[in-house]
C-alpha positions, 0 to 999 in steps of 0.5 A: 499500499502507498504510504504519504509522505513529502512536505507540508505547508498546511496540516490539510494531508489526507494519507496516512504517512510522514510529512517531513520539513527541514528548516535552516536555524535562524541565523542573523545577517552578519555579513560586510561587503567586500572593499578594494573594488575600483573601476577606470576608463583608460587608454591603453595600448593594448587590451580587450578592445569592448566592454568592462574586464576585471583585473586582480592583483594576482592577474596584474603580477603573473599576466600583466603582458597578457593582459596590457601587453608590456611586462608588468615592471615596464613604464607604461604600467607605473599609473596601473601598479599604482592602483594596485598598492591597494585596490583589490579588483580593478574594473577596466574600460579602454577608452580608444576608439576607432582604432585599428588592429596591427596585422601582416601576411600570416597574423593579426593582432588580438586586439586595436592599439598600437601594440600589436606594431611591436608583435613580428612573426619568425618562420622557419623549416622544422629541423627536424621535418622539413616539410613542417613549419616553425612559426613564432610570436615575438612581443619587443623580440620575446618570444610569447609562442612556437608552434610548429604546422604544416599549413597557415590552416594548423596554426591556432590563435594565440594570447597576442594574435589570431592567423590567417588561415590562408596565408601561405607559410614561407620562411621569414627571418620576420614580420612584423605587424603594421598598422596598430592605432589606438584610436580615438584615446584624447582625454578630451573624448567625450564619447570614449568616456561616456560608452566607458560609463555606461560600461561600468554601470553594470558593476559596482566597486568603491572609487571610480577614477578619472584619468582627465585634465580636461574640465569638460571630461571632469564634469561629466565624471562629476555628474554623473557619479552624482546621478548614481549616488542620489538617485540610482542608489551607486555607492562609491565616491570618483576620484578626480584632480583639480575637479573646481568644486563640487560641493559633493561627498561622493567626489574626491579630488586631487590636488597635487600635480605629478609633474616630471618629463612624460607625467600625466598631471592628473597622476595621484590619481591612480594611487588615491583611487586604489588607496580610497578602495581598499581602505577598510571600511574602519579605517581613516587614510588620514597620515597615510604614505603615500608610495605611489610611483609618480612625482608630486608637486609640493609647491602648494601644500608647503605651509600651513596657511596653503594647508588649512584654506585646501581642506576648507575648499575641500581638497584632498592633499598630499605633504611632506613630514620629514621627507615622506609624503602623506595625505593630509585629512581624509576628506571630499568637497563636501562643504556646504555644511547645513543642521540636516548635512554636518561636517561629517559628510566631508570626512570620508572614512564616514560616507564609507560606512554610510555606503556600507550600511546602505549597500549590505542593507541593499544586499540583506534587502534584495536577496533573502527578503524581497519577493520571499518574506510576507509584510507582517509583523513577524516578516517586518520582527525578522528584518528588523533582527537581522539590521541590528546584528547588522549593525552590531557587527559594524559596531564591534569592528568600531566602524560606527558607535552608541547604537542604539537597536532601540530606536530602529524601527520597521513599519509597513510603508502607504501600500501593502507591500512597502516597507519602511525602517528609521534608524540612528546612527554614528560613525566612528573615526580617527584620531588626528588631532591632539589638544594638550594641556600641561600643567606646570607645578 
């Protein structure tokens, strides 16, 4: 005789048998989202031509030639090395528009850009099998691939070129690829930057770097940042160089120029974008030592009056402390303080805490509650408990302090499907000023 069995929602079964539900024990949500993610639209001589590609610290160290076309230690990668001093993962968007891939009669460069012109193909008869050919791919005269084949149709694409299957293989001491162009990589090309920003909108990151000295381009990045933060809800901070007067907590304005032959004047943006992305939610970059490779101009940050004026203007400043270069204060460009939005919002450590709360709360709701949990007292109590657990975890790591769970309310909103949450948080910030009164007896 067949018996009943399986799971149940209500106790309405007819057949005799065992009905068993397996459920997880209640476990509060305490996960904090990772930091260390940066986004960087950038002009490149080599690399993925369209869209966004992610690179980790390990990727850069092991595969820089494959990804960017240069060895890790190459001068061309100085800025990229700087951002990875602190960033864990960087989302790159190649700015080149309308470029061309280098080619010759045997092969075509895998990507568009000038670096393809440094590739050449060497073809030699195989010593052991004269009817076969040894086909070598060299980049800057360094062997990066070698294959032994009978015809060009047997060649397999490598990390640098695709081969032309219809080519006739003949011995050659070295045939370079030519015609590779970067395309519209000019720092004033708004179309390239807009395309990159559009592509990045689908990604989550902590900082966005603006590599331009053109005010129109810089304005594009600032408006993009304000729109995403204030209207879309994406929580990141823009890092740029001498942006003007953005007056926004989501914008960090680096004051110091990078100087020296061939330097990009905005060179400090690389290091700053990585440092701001990589700093923990309970830490500050105030007084952080600059260990980047760019040489920074200190002529505007030498005296106390200069430094005071720059800080009041919301500038992110590097200055000399003995023989070292350090961050003066971890601030953003927000300066229009009001009773509702005071000086705390000019501190990047505070903004990191608030962004962490926003990101984690959205993740909690979207993955555990949205469309899953009824909007009734029991469901809202569960949500309340998860919020409390998360905030207490942030308090445990000293990112916030004095959190009062009794102030937290989770109530039904104006519609049956909406939830309204109210709480009060107090961000913890690092010590940066010391006032001493010493009484001499």
